[in-house]
C-alpha positions in Angstrom: -9.8 -7.8 2.2 -10.2 -7.6 6.0 -13.1 -5.8 7.6 -12.6 -4.3 11.1 -15.0 -2.4 13.3 -13.5 0.3 15.4 -15.4 2.9 17.4 -18.6 2.4 15.3 -16.6 3.1 12.1 -15.9 0.5 9.5 -12.3 0.4 8.4 -11.3 -1.5 5.3 -7.8 -2.8 5.1 -6.5 -4.2 1.8 -3.1 -5.4 0.5 -1.3 -2.8 -1.5 -1.3 -5.0 -4.5 -5.1 -4.8 -4.7 -5.2 -1.1 -5.4 -5.6 0.0 -9.1 -3.6 2.7 -10.9 -4.5 6.1 -9.6 -5.7 4.8 -6.2 -4.0 5.9 -3.0 -3.8 4.5 0.5 -2.3 5.1 3.9 0.1 2.4 5.0 -1.1 0.6 8.1 1.3 -2.4 8.4 4.3 -4.0 6.7 4.7 -7.7 7.3 7.0 -10.5 6.0 10.4 -12.0 6.8 12.5 -9.7 9.0 15.1 -8.9 6.4 12.5 -8.2 3.7 10.4 -6.2 6.1 13.4 -4.1 7.2 14.2 -3.4 3.5 10.7 -2.1 2.8 10.8 0.1 5.9 14.2 1.5 4.8 12.6 2.4 1.4 10.1 4.6 3.3 7.2 2.2 3.5 6.3 3.1 7.1 3.0 3.3 8.9 1.0 6.5 8.1 2.7 7.3 4.8 0.5 7.9 1.8 1.3 5.7 -1.3 -0.2 6.0 -4.8 -0.3 3.4 -7.5 1.1 5.0 -10.7 1.0 2.1 -13.2 1.2 -1.6 -13.6 3.6 -3.3 -16.1 2.0 -4.9 -19.2 2.3 -8.4 -17.7 1.2 -7.3 -14.3 4.5 -7.2 -12.5 6.2 -5.0 -11.3 3.9 -2.2 -10.0 5.1 1.4 -9.9 4.2 3.6 -6.8 4.8 7.1 -5.6 5.7 7.6 -1.9 7.4 10.5 -0.2 7.8 12.2 -3.6 9.8 9.5 -5.3 8.9 6.6 -7.6 9.3 3.0 -6.4 8.6 -0.3 -8.2 7.7 -3.4 -6.3 6.9 -7.0 -7.2 3.2 -7.8 -6.6 4.3 -10.4 -4.0 6.2 -7.8 -2.0 3.3 -5.3 -2.3 1.0 -8.0 -0.9 2.8 -7.8 2.4 1.8 -4.1 2.9 -1.6 -3.4 4.3 -3.2 0.0 3.4 -6.4 1.8 4.1 -7.6 3.1 0.7 -8.0 6.9 0.4 -11.6 6.5 -0.5 -12.3 5.3 3.1 -11.0 8.5 4.8 -11.7 11.1 2.2 -8.2 11.3 0.7 -7.6 12.0 -3.0 -7.1 9.2 -5.4 
């Protein structure tokens, strides 16, 4: 978890794989190797989009998300490359 101070407001940034089922967040950054990053961006994982954790597989991998009205499953290691601001920080719904 990374803490950043910006304009006297504390912003918490977490990796997408750290959110629990039912939690939402706003995508801030997608990192990783160029080809993998490009693929995630093509899937709609772009800055500013809202993403919600739907459920986690029984053994913890993969994780199901909802973004832009569709369902997407990602491995935890891929979700770890996506930084989000949890909805609880900006008054969004979980």
